[in-house]
LUMFIVO-739277 format. One record per residue (C-alpha): residue number from 0; x, y, z. Coordinates in pm, 1 decimal, always signed. Example, Ala and Ser with C-alpha at 12.3 -4.5 7.8 and 13.67 -1.06 7.14 Angstrom:
<nodes>
pos,c1,c2,c3
0,+1230.0,-450.0,+780.0
1,+1367.0,-106.0,+714.0
</nodes>
This chain:
<nodes>
pos,c1,c2,c3
0,-6830.1,-9516.7,-3768.7
1,-6481.4,-9586.0,-3880.5
2,-6486.9,-9297.7,-4127.9
3,-6619.9,-9060.4,-3862.3
4,-6337.6,-9151.8,-3624.0
5,-6082.3,-9096.7,-3895.8
6,-6225.8,-8752.4,-3975.4
7,-6229.2,-8659.5,-3607.7
8,-5863.4,-8750.2,-3570.9
9,-5774.0,-8547.9,-3875.1
10,-5959.3,-8246.8,-3733.4
11,-5791.1,-8280.2,-3396.3
12,-5449.0,-8298.5,-3558.6
13,-5524.6,-7995.8,-3771.6
14,-5639.2,-7798.4,-3466.7
15,-5331.2,-7904.4,-3271.8
16,-5104.6,-7799.4,-3559.4
17,-5273.2,-7459.5,-3578.6
18,-5246.4,-7412.7,-3201.7
19,-4877.8,-7503.1,-3210.1
20,-4821.1,-7257.3,-3493.2
21,-5003.2,-6980.5,-3303.2
22,-4801.5,-7047.2,-2991.4
23,-4478.5,-7032.9,-3194.0
24,-4582.0,-6698.9,-3344.2
25,-4665.3,-6558.2,-3000.8
26,-4332.5,-6678.2,-2866.6
27,-4147.4,-6511.8,-3153.6
28,-4339.9,-6188.7,-3103.1
29,-4270.4,-6202.0,-2729.5
30,-3902.3,-6260.5,-2788.0
31,-3887.5,-5965.0,-3027.8
32,-4063.0,-5740.1,-2773.0
33,-3823.3,-5850.9,-2501.9
34,-3526.1,-5771.8,-2727.1
35,-3673.4,-5428.8,-2808.1
36,-3727.9,-5351.2,-2439.8
37,-3376.0,-5462.9,-2356.6
38,-3236.7,-5242.1,-2631.4
39,-3438.1,-4942.8,-2517.0
40,-3335.8,-4995.5,-2157.8
41,-2967.2,-5041.6,-2240.6
42,-2922.1,-4758.0,-2490.0
43,-3180.2,-4523.4,-2342.1
44,-3045.9,-4579.5,-1989.4
45,-2694.9,-4513.7,-2116.9
46,-2807.8,-4174.2,-2245.8
47,-2969.6,-4092.1,-1915.2
48,-2656.1,-4202.0,-1736.3
49,-2452.3,-3987.3,-1972.7
50,-2679.8,-3690.2,-1906.8
51,-2653.3,-3751.0,-1534.6
52,-2277.7,-3772.8,-1561.6
53,-2276.1,-3457.9,-1772.7
54,-2492.8,-3278.0,-1518.2
55,-2269.3,-3399.2,-1239.9
56,-1960.3,-3284.4,-1429.2
57,-2119.4,-2944.7,-1489.6
58,-2208.9,-2912.6,-1122.4
59,-1853.6,-3006.2,-1024.8
60,-1712.9,-2756.7,-1275.1
61,-1941.0,-2482.7,-1142.9
62,-1844.2,-2570.3,-788.5
63,-1474.8,-2555.2,-881.7
64,-1526.8,-2221.4,-1059.3
65,-1710.3,-2084.9,-757.5
66,-1437.1,-2217.9,-536.3
67,-1173.9,-2053.0,-757.0
68,-1365.5,-1724.2,-755.6
69,-1407.0,-1744.2,-379.3
70,-1037.9,-1820.4,-349.2
71,-949.6,-1525.6,-573.5
72,-1184.9,-1301.7,-378.4
73,-1029.0,-1424.2,-57.9
74,-680.6,-1360.0,-197.2
75,-787.9,-1010.6,-305.2
76,-932.3,-943.3,+38.4
77,-611.4,-1069.1,+195.0
78,-413.7,-846.6,-40.9
79,-625.6,-544.4,+48.9
80,-579.4,-628.7,+414.7
81,-203.9,-656.9,+366.8
82,-197.5,-323.5,+180.3
83,-398.4,-157.7,+457.2
84,-169.8,-312.3,+717.9
85,+135.7,-189.6,+525.6
86,-13.7,+160.2,+501.1
87,-93.0,+156.6,+872.9
88,+259.1,+37.2,+952.8
89,+411.0,+302.1,+724.5
90,+196.9,+574.7,+880.0
91,+284.7,+450.0,+1226.3
92,+656.0,+449.5,+1136.2
93,+627.8,+801.9,+995.2
94,+451.9,+920.3,+1310.7
95,+716.7,+761.2,+1530.3
96,+991.6,+921.2,+1320.8
97,+823.8,+1262.5,+1347.2
98,+793.7,+1222.3,+1722.8
99,+1158.7,+1121.0,+1750.7
100,+1264.2,+1416.5,+1533.2
101,+1058.9,+1655.6,+1747.0
102,+1209.1,+1515.7,+2066.5
103,+1559.5,+1538.6,+1920.8
104,+1496.6,+1896.6,+1802.7
105,+1363.5,+1997.4,+2144.4
106,+1662.9,+1841.7,+2318.6
107,+1900.3,+2015.2,+2076.5
108,+1717.5,+2345.9,+2128.2
109,+1756.9,+2312.9,+2505.6
110,+2127.9,+2236.9,+2463.3
111,+2190.1,+2536.1,+2235.7
112,+1974.1,+2773.0,+2441.2
113,+2176.0,+2687.9,+2752.0
114,+2512.5,+2748.7,+2585.9
115,+2714.7,+3025.0,+2747.4
116,+2772.0,+3311.8,+2507.4
117,+3048.9,+3570.8,+2484.3
118,+2986.9,+3922.9,+2363.7
119,+3214.2,+4040.7,+2085.5
120,+3285.8,+4375.6,+1923.3
121,+3133.4,+4471.5,+1589.5
122,+3227.4,+4747.1,+1348.2
123,+2878.0,+4757.8,+1198.3
124,+2682.0,+5062.9,+1322.2
125,+2356.1,+4869.0,+1268.5
126,+2458.9,+4609.5,+1525.6
127,+2328.8,+4660.1,+1879.6
128,+2535.1,+4375.0,+2016.4
129,+2703.6,+4058.4,+1888.4
130,+2786.0,+3737.3,+2066.7
131,+2935.1,+3395.2,+1996.0
132,+2891.6,+3056.5,+2162.0
133,+2992.9,+2694.0,+2138.8
134,+2667.5,+2589.5,+1977.0
135,+2621.9,+2239.9,+1839.6
136,+2517.9,+2144.0,+1486.1
137,+2142.7,+2090.1,+1486.6
138,+2154.8,+1762.3,+1293.2
139,+2039.0,+1695.6,+936.6
140,+1839.0,+1454.1,+725.0
141,+2061.2,+1523.8,+422.4
142,+2296.3,+1252.2,+298.3
143,+2595.1,+1248.1,+65.1
144,+2771.3,+1545.1,-88.5
145,+2616.0,+1868.6,+32.8
146,+2535.9,+2168.9,-183.8
147,+2348.9,+2448.4,-11.3
148,+1999.7,+2512.1,-146.5
149,+1877.9,+2861.5,-56.0
150,+1531.7,+2818.1,-209.5
151,+1236.1,+2862.5,+24.1
152,+1096.4,+2527.2,+136.0
153,+1422.0,+2340.5,+71.4
154,+1566.9,+2111.8,+336.4
155,+1854.1,+2355.3,+391.2
156,+1614.9,+2645.1,+452.1
157,+1413.3,+2439.2,+700.1
158,+1723.0,+2332.4,+892.1
159,+1874.7,+2684.5,+884.0
160,+1553.4,+2832.7,+1025.8
161,+1551.7,+2568.9,+1299.9
162,+1910.0,+2656.9,+1393.2
163,+1828.3,+3029.2,+1391.4
164,+1533.2,+2988.4,+1629.9
165,+1750.5,+2791.0,+1872.6
166,+2006.4,+3070.1,+1915.9
167,+1773.2,+3371.8,+1894.2
168,+1475.3,+3239.8,+2089.9
169,+1230.2,+3351.1,+1819.5
170,+912.1,+3152.7,+1756.2
171,+959.7,+2950.1,+1439.4
172,+590.4,+2980.0,+1346.8
173,+583.5,+3360.5,+1362.5
174,+943.9,+3439.0,+1271.6
175,+992.7,+3650.2,+959.1
176,+1287.1,+3550.7,+738.5
177,+1411.6,+3855.5,+548.4
178,+1711.3,+3696.4,+381.1
179,+1917.7,+3378.7,+366.9
180,+2231.0,+3376.6,+154.7
181,+2596.9,+3298.5,+113.2
182,+2809.5,+3390.1,+411.0
183,+3146.4,+3404.7,+235.1
184,+3189.5,+3045.2,+114.6
185,+2971.7,+2758.8,-16.2
186,+2946.2,+2612.4,+335.2
187,+2875.2,+2938.5,+518.9
188,+2537.5,+3110.7,+546.6
189,+2397.4,+3438.9,+678.4
190,+2030.4,+3468.5,+777.2
191,+1846.8,+3789.3,+871.8
192,+1527.3,+3729.4,+1071.1
193,+1290.9,+3915.6,+1301.6
194,+964.2,+3911.6,+1487.9
195,+656.0,+4015.7,+1291.5
196,+669.5,+4372.4,+1428.3
197,+1049.2,+4401.7,+1378.0
198,+1104.5,+4474.8,+1746.5
199,+1366.8,+4199.2,+1755.7
200,+1597.0,+4168.8,+1455.6
201,+1887.4,+3927.8,+1426.7
202,+2156.0,+3831.8,+1181.0
203,+2283.5,+3478.4,+1236.0
204,+2600.6,+3328.4,+1090.5
205,+2613.6,+2952.2,+1035.2
206,+2856.6,+2695.3,+896.4
207,+2786.4,+2350.2,+753.7
208,+2931.2,+2053.3,+941.8
209,+2943.2,+1738.3,+731.5
210,+2674.5,+1482.1,+830.5
211,+2588.5,+1694.4,+1140.0
212,+2406.1,+1988.7,+987.7
213,+2413.3,+2363.4,+1033.6
214,+2610.5,+2503.4,+1329.4
215,+2550.1,+2865.0,+1442.7
216,+2875.7,+3054.8,+1499.2
217,+2770.4,+3416.0,+1572.9
218,+2452.4,+3612.4,+1640.4
219,+2408.9,+3986.6,+1591.4
220,+2114.5,+4186.9,+1722.6
221,+2032.3,+4462.7,+1473.9
222,+1871.1,+4805.8,+1495.4
223,+1690.6,+4769.9,+1162.5
224,+1655.0,+4530.2,+874.2
225,+1943.1,+4604.1,+636.3
226,+2041.4,+4338.9,+385.4
227,+2407.4,+4345.8,+292.0
228,+2431.2,+4156.0,-38.3
</nodes>
């Protein structure tokens, strides 16, 4: 009986020792697993956070790029609008200037057409009658030192033809210009013009007035178109 009790105690101790050892092993394994999970969570979560941050940064960058592009597009649209506005303003200014020039030309034409004229003698057999008047210079767009340009389409030719129509009464749109040339000095001009059917033929003498334009001085009504060069 005594030996049996001793053996039983030895067995119980051995079992307890084995159980304690097993528990220790399980605890160690559990601790290792916990450490592994913590490591995975910490480092793996950091990567996810980094990816999220990267995605967020990319989204912000794209949004900024889009905002920049929208801003550039808006600036371009504003620029186009400003250009269109400038073109409209320029066109409007040009139209206003043309209207003012037309009004001024009409007023000048009325003034010159109402000028009292005086008939003068002429030694030219081709002259039906000649007359002078205190006509006004028709105005000019030319600035600075003036040199007469006789070429067709030049500013001088345009202004000379305007002056001629004012003192002859011919229609500028249908008037035929036969000759425009030097009238004896650099600042004097002679112009021979007529209607399309040559039923009315005139020779007009003009002089240049500085900054005021061409001033008619004498008008001759002719029998036929004869150019004295």
